[in-house]
C-alpha positions as semicolon CSV with decimal commas, in nm:
position;residue;x (nm);y (nm);z (nm)
1;X;8,608;7,983;9,524
2;X;8,699;8,000;9,890
3;X;8,797;8,357;9,975
4;X;8,931;8,546;10,277
5;X;8,896;8,924;10,321
6;X;9,147;9,153;10,492
7;X;9,092;9,525;10,548
8;X;9,158;9,743;10,853
9;X;8,822;9,919;10,795
10;X;8,537;9,702;10,932
11;X;8,275;9,883;10,721
12;X;8,478;9,816;10,405
13;X;8,495;9,448;10,502
14;X;8,118;9,422;10,547
15;X;8,048;9,598;10,216
16;X;8,292;9,379;10,021
17;X;8,152;9,062;10,181
18;X;7,801;9,165;10,086
19;X;7,904;9,236;9,725
20;X;8,094;8,910;9,691
21;X;7,803;8,709;9,831
22;X;7,581;8,877;9,572
23;X;7,792;8,729;9,290
24;X;7,698;8,378;9,401
25;X;8,044;8,257;9,295
26;X;8,243;8,255;9,619
27;X;8,241;8,111;9,969
28;X;8,369;8,361;10,228
29;X;8,578;8,155;10,469
30;X;8,670;8,445;10,698
31;X;8,741;8,816;10,738
32;X;8,988;9,014;10,946
33;X;9,062;9,379;11,019
34;X;9,391;9,287;11,194
35;X;9,674;9,192;10,954
36;X;9,863;8,988;11,217
37;X;9,554;8,783;11,296
38;X;9,483;8,754;10,924
39;X;9,819;8,581;10,860
40;X;9,738;8,313;11,119
41;X;9,385;8,264;10,988
42;X;9,496;8,241;10,625
43;X;9,763;7,984;10,712
44;X;9,500;7,778;10,895
45;X;9,210;7,812;10,649
46;X;9,415;7,814;10,326
47;X;9,166;8,000;10,105
48;X;9,196;8,004;9,726
49;X;9,190;8,385;9,711
50;X;9,262;8,676;9,945
51;X;9,096;9,015;9,894
52;X;9,354;9,235;10,063
53;X;9,405;9,601;10,149
54;X;9,760;9,729;10,094
55;X;9,816;10,009;10,346
56;X;9,724;9,900;10,698
57;X;9,865;9,971;11,045
58;X;10,161;9,755;11,155
59;X;10,179;9,554;10,832
60;X;10,119;9,629;10,467
61;X;9,929;9,390;10,243
62;X;10,261;9,294;10,085
63;X;10,399;9,208;10,430
64;X;10,096;8,986;10,492
65;X;10,150;8,796;10,168
66;X;10,521;8,753;10,234
67;X;10,432;8,550;10,545
68;X;10,178;8,323;10,379
69;X;10,263;7,981;10,234
70;X;10,144;7,834;10,005
71;X;10,081;8,151;9,807
72;X;9,712;8,211;9,730
73;X;9,572;8,426;9,455
74;X;9,528;8,785;9,567
75;X;9,316;9,083;9,471
76;X;9,416;9,413;9,627
77;X;9,133;9,636;9,748
78;X;9,301;9,970;9,787
79;X;9,327;10,333;9,702
80;X;9,522;10,321;9,378
81;X;9,884;10,433;9,422
82;X;10,229;10,370;9,282
83;X;10,265;10,046;9,478
84;X;9,952;9,891;9,334
85;X;10,076;9,999;8,992
86;X;10,413;9,834;9,046
87;X;10,250;9,512;9,156
88;X;10,000;9,498;8,874
89;X;10,237;9,592;8,594
90;X;10,411;9,256;8,626
91;X;10,066;9,094;8,580
92;X;10,091;8,925;8,919
93;X;9,767;9,042;9,079
94;X;9,441;9,219;9,021
95;X;9,322;9,519;9,217
96;X;9,000;9,701;9,300
97;X;8,972;10,072;9,367
98;X;8,774;10,190;9,666
99;X;8,485;10,247;9,670
100;X;8,451;9,915;9,492
101;X;8,191;9,899;9,217
102;X;7,996;9,581;9,142
103;X;8,086;9,555;8,767
104;X;8,458;9,583;8,843
105;X;8,431;9,326;9,124
106;X;8,254;9,085;8,891
107;X;8,531;9,132;8,634
108;X;8,792;9,040;8,895
109;X;8,593;8,732;8,998
110;X;8,570;8,620;8,634
111;X;8,947;8,654;8,600
112;X;8,998;8,442;8,912
113;X;8,762;8,178;8,769
114;X;8,969;8,163;8,450
115;X;9,289;8,115;8,651
116;X;9,129;7,833;8,849
117;X;9,000;7,673;8,529
118;X;9,348;7,689;8,376
119;X;9,260;7,922;8,088
120;X;9,476;8,196;8,244
121;X;9,824;8,136;8,382
122;X;9,845;8,134;8,760
123;X;10,074;8,419;8,869
124;X;10,386;8,380;9,081
125;X;10,379;8,634;9,362
126;X;10,638;8,528;9,612
127;X;10,946;8,657;9,433
128;X;10,794;9,007;9,420
129;X;10,675;9,046;9,776
130;X;10,998;9,152;9,949
131;X;11,067;9,420;9,690
132;X;10,709;9,551;9,704
133;X;10,702;9,551;10,083
134;X;11,026;9,749;10,094
135;X;10,881;9,998;9,849
136;X;10,563;10,065;10,041
137;X;10,750;10,098;10,372
138;X;11,006;10,338;10,227
139;X;10,901;10,677;10,356
140;X;11,123;10,853;10,102
141;X;10,907;10,722;9,817
142;X;10,716;10,990;9,632
143;X;10,349;11,003;9,734
144;X;10,255;11,104;9,379
145;X;10,194;10,891;9,072
146;X;10,436;10,898;8,781
147;X;10,197;10,715;8,548
148;X;9,833;10,610;8,539
149;X;9,664;10,290;8,420
150;X;9,410;10,273;8,141
151;X;9,203;9,957;8,145
152;X;9,078;9,798;7,822
153;X;8,895;9,478;7,912
154;X;9,149;9,268;8,101
155;X;9,444;9,452;7,946
156;X;9,613;9,743;8,127
157;X;9,815;10,012;7,951
158;X;10,027;10,244;8,163
159;X;10,037;10,608;8,055
160;X;10,346;10,810;8,148
161;X;10,238;11,138;8,306
162;X;10,509;11,317;8,109
163;X;10,289;11,256;7,800
164;X;9,962;11,376;7,955
165;X;9,853;11,727;7,859
166;X;9,543;11,725;8,079
167;X;9,278;11,513;8,248
168;X;8,908;11,571;8,192
169;X;8,575;11,422;8,294
170;X;8,300;11,356;8,044
171;X;7,979;11,152;8,071
172;X;8,076;10,995;8,406
173;X;8,420;10,884;8,281
174;X;8,764;11,036;8,335
175;X;9,023;11,063;8,058
176;X;9,396;11,124;8,034
177;X;9,463;11,330;7,721
178;X;9,791;11,287;7,533
179;X;9,892;11,438;7,198
180;X;9,794;11,118;7,020
181;X;9,501;10,973;7,211
182;X;9,260;11,002;7,505
183;X;9,271;10,717;7,757
184;X;8,998;10,618;8,003
185;X;9,134;10,606;8,359
186;X;8,989;10,463;8,680
187;X;9,017;10,782;8,887
188;X;8,775;11,067;8,938
189;X;8,906;11,420;8,887
190;X;8,892;11,471;9,263
191;X;9,103;11,158;9,323
192;X;9,353;11,265;9,057
193;X;9,393;11,604;9,222
194;X;9,517;11,425;9,535
195;X;9,745;11,181;9,353
196;X;9,919;11,416;9,108
197;X;10,224;11,627;9,193
198;X;10,092;11,984;9,249
199;X;10,417;12,119;9,108
200;X;10,330;11,962;8,773
201;X;9,948;11,957;8,760
202;X;9,679;12,204;8,861
203;X;9,303;12,173;8,867
204;X;9,147;12,452;8,661
205;X;8,784;12,341;8,662
206;X;8,566;12,088;8,846
207;X;8,612;11,858;8,546
208;X;8,965;11,945;8,431
209;X;9,325;11,914;8,552
210;X;9,602;12,051;8,334
211;X;9,975;11,973;8,308
212;X;10,151;12,300;8,381
213;X;10,431;12,239;8,131
214;X;10,178;12,216;7,847
215;X;10,014;12,555;7,917
216;X;10,095;12,780;7,622
217;X;9,864;13,077;7,661
218;X;9,624;13,222;7,918
219;X;9,369;13,485;7,821
220;X;9,045;13,649;7,947
221;X;8,703;13,528;7,833
222;X;8,343;13,643;7,870
223;X;8,188;13,732;8,207
224;X;8,520;13,754;8,386
225;X;8,620;13,397;8,302
226;X;8,951;13,281;8,154
227;X;9,065;13,027;7,899
228;X;9,400;12,863;7,837
229;X;9,552;12,710;7,526
230;X;9,777;12,406;7,540
231;X;10,101;12,334;7,358
232;X;9,967;12,042;7,157
233;X;9,896;11,979;6,789
234;X;9,528;12,062;6,835
235;X;9,599;12,382;7,030
236;X;9,338;12,263;7,278
237;X;9,146;12,535;7,459
238;X;9,021;12,475;7,814
239;X;8,792;12,675;8,042
240;X;8,933;12,807;8,368
241;X;8,677;12,837;8,649
242;X;8,668;13,171;8,828
243;X;8,758;13,018;9,162
244;X;9,057;12,841;9,007
245;X;9,207;13,134;8,818
246;X;9,409;13,266;9,111
247;X;9,558;12,927;9,189
248;X;9,648;12,871;8,823
249;X;9,823;13,208;8,801
250;X;10,023;13,132;9,113
251;X;10,134;12,796;8,974
252;X;10,235;12,968;8,651
253;X;10,437;13,226;8,845
254;X;10,209;13,519;8,757
């Protein structure tokens, strides 16, 4: 596959190019850290696939795609936000979270191979680009997620945050816990802390974020620590770190 890479961070470009070359399945036809120059180069080179950052100075990734004809396949390489979610939920693109990990990159490349081979339907992007570009340029849009994706193979399930009682990390994976099931998510706890509305979620431990509306009870524990109990069928109990207790109390209005 002939690919072109666009990212306003030169170091990110070099790293992605190195990882793609290591797959042995692509030919890198060009790279650009300037979205305006990228549009011209893509129109001239006509690659099969663009690996594209979303949020860049002057133009978003959606703006770049809106100016490109014919429409290539695209994989977004971005911090995961509500715009990437909106784009992916219509099954029009793939996306990679930064920092990109080799297994996830290889999965995206395999999906692109299937599309080229005809075993997966080629997506239609053009009709979505104007709407997506307007969304990412709308400064009134909420900076916080309202749902999170859980990836199972090539299938994505979107979990409404209203259902999530808490997030927790375990054995190098992060999970969104709901009353019925725990879902693996692509974010670290630290990333989730930045992407969740602080009015609705609070980090209570290095490995745990809790939904404030599901907190049922808060009580002292050994050695000056605290625990909380959730309003769920399992009456889940969670540890509260000492350095997080004050923040939790403030968020609970105590």
